[in-house]
C-alpha positions in Angstrom: 10.7 -3.9 3.3 9.3 -5.2 0.1 7.6 -3.9 -2.9 4.3 -4.2 -4.8 4.7 -6.5 -7.9 2.7 -7.3 -11.0 2.2 -11.0 -11.3 4.7 -11.5 -14.1 7.4 -9.6 -12.1 6.7 -11.5 -9.1 6.9 -14.9 -11.0 10.4 -13.8 -12.1 11.4 -12.9 -8.6 10.0 -16.2 -7.2 12.1 -18.0 -9.8 15.3 -16.3 -8.5 14.4 -17.2 -4.9 13.7 -20.8 -6.0 17.1 -21.1 -7.8 18.8 -19.9 -4.6 16.8 -22.5 -2.6 15.4 -19.8 -0.4 12.1 -20.7 1.3 9.2 -18.6 0.2 6.1 -18.2 2.3 2.8 -17.0 1.0 -0.3 -15.6 2.8 -3.1 -13.4 1.8 -5.9 -11.2 3.0 -7.8 -7.9 2.7 -5.6 -6.1 5.3 -8.1 -3.2 5.2 -7.3 -1.3 8.4 -3.8 -2.3 9.4 -3.7 -3.2 13.1 -1.5 -5.1 15.6 -3.2 -8.4 14.7 -2.1 -8.1 11.1 1.5 -7.2 12.0 1.8 -10.1 14.5 0.3 -12.5 12.0 2.7 -11.4 9.2 5.7 -11.6 11.5 4.8 -15.1 12.5 4.3 -16.1 8.9 7.7 -14.8 7.9 9.3 -17.1 10.5 8.4 -20.0 8.3 10.8 -19.1 5.6 13.3 -16.5 4.1 10.9 -14.4 2.0 7.2 -13.5 2.7 4.8 -12.8 -0.2 1.4 -11.3 0.7 -1.4 -11.4 -1.7 -3.9 -8.5 -1.3 -7.5 -8.7 -2.5 -8.4 -6.0 -5.0 -11.1 -3.5 -4.1 -13.6 -5.3 -6.3 -12.9 -8.7 -4.7 -13.3 -7.2 -1.2 -16.7 -5.8 -2.2 -17.7 -9.3 -3.5 -16.6 -10.9 -0.2 -17.4 -8.3 2.5 -20.1 -6.2 0.9 -20.4 -2.7 -0.7 -19.1 -0.7 2.4 -15.7 -2.3 2.2 -12.9 -1.8 1.8 -12.3 1.3 3.7 -8.8 1.8 2.2 -8.1 1.3 -1.5 -6.1 -1.5 -2.8 -3.0 0.6 -3.7 -2.9 2.1 -0.2 -3.4 -1.4 1.5 -0.7 -2.9 -0.7 1.8 0.0 -0.1 1.3 -0.3 3.6 1.9 -4.1 3.8 4.8 -3.8 1.6 6.5 -1.4 4.0 6.5 -3.8 6.8 10.0 -5.2 7.6 8.8 -8.8 7.5 7.3 -8.5 3.9 9.3 -9.0 0.8 6.6 -8.8 -1.9 2.9 -8.0 -2.3 0.6 -8.7 -5.2 -2.9 -7.6 -5.7 -5.3 -10.2 -7.0 -8.7 -9.6 -8.6 -10.5 -12.9 -7.9 -12.3 -13.6 -4.6 -9.6 -16.3 -3.8 -5.8 -16.3 -4.3 -6.1 -19.6 -6.2 -4.5 -18.3 -9.4 -1.8 -16.4 -7.6 -0.8 -19.4 -5.4 -0.8 -21.7 -8.5 1.4 -19.3 -10.4 3.9 -18.9 -7.5 3.9 -22.3 -5.8 5.2 -21.1 -2.5 7.2 -23.4 -0.3 4.9 -22.6 2.6 1.3 -21.5 2.5 0.0 -19.8 5.6 -3.6 -19.0 6.7 -5.2 -17.9 9.9 -6.3 -20.4 12.5 -9.9 -19.9 11.6 -9.2 -21.9 8.5 -9.4 -25.8 8.5 -6.3 -27.2 6.7 -8.4 -29.2 4.2 -10.3 -25.9 3.2 -7.3 -23.8 2.5 -7.3 -22.5 -1.1 -4.1 -23.6 -2.9 -3.4 -26.5 -0.5 -3.5 -29.2 -3.1 -1.1 -27.3 -5.5 1.4 -26.3 -2.8 1.5 -29.8 -1.4 1.8 -31.4 -4.8 4.8 -29.2 -5.6 6.5 -30.3 -2.3 5.4 -27.5 -0.1 3.6 -27.3 3.2 0.4 -25.6 4.5 0.2 -24.2 8.0 -2.1 -22.1 10.1 -1.3 -19.4 12.6 -3.6 -18.5 15.5 -5.0 -14.9 15.3 -4.2 -12.4 18.0 -7.3 -12.4 20.2 -9.6 -9.4 19.9 -7.4 -7.7 17.2 -9.4 -7.6 13.9 -10.5 -5.0 11.3 -14.1 -5.7 12.2 -13.4 -4.9 16.0 -11.6 -1.7 15.0 -14.6 -0.6 12.8 -17.0 -1.5 15.6 -15.0 0.6 18.1 -15.0 3.6 15.8 -18.8 3.4 15.2 -19.4 3.0 18.9 -17.2 5.9 20.0 -18.4 8.4 17.3 -22.1 7.5 17.1 -22.9 9.1 20.4 
């Protein structure tokens, strides 16, 4: 299990892992309502290296991306839950709508996104590859998404 870091603390931890030549993987997302798809995705991401860092969108950035009704769970709760997963070593909350600044500051060895992203569109790809890292995608677990969980709740409780 990991912990939630401020950026400066995480940069120091990243330096330690780099000095030990331990492969650091980075992924990011909203992770609003934790579900099986999230856990399978994060476990698969961890398999690309020794340490997994997860960037979590702040509440404000989620609202900018997904609208005023989201997130359902606040950023501190989302970050805590993700940090408690066995596969996760570190979590950082970022305020921008993309993790560009976080990725540029950490320069992970492997940058992972979901299979719905085209490699050439992945934020941070240029910086990670320029520093010698690689960028990969992982397929999502079919029919396991926060949107489908919300839709199921609405359907069941709107009758």
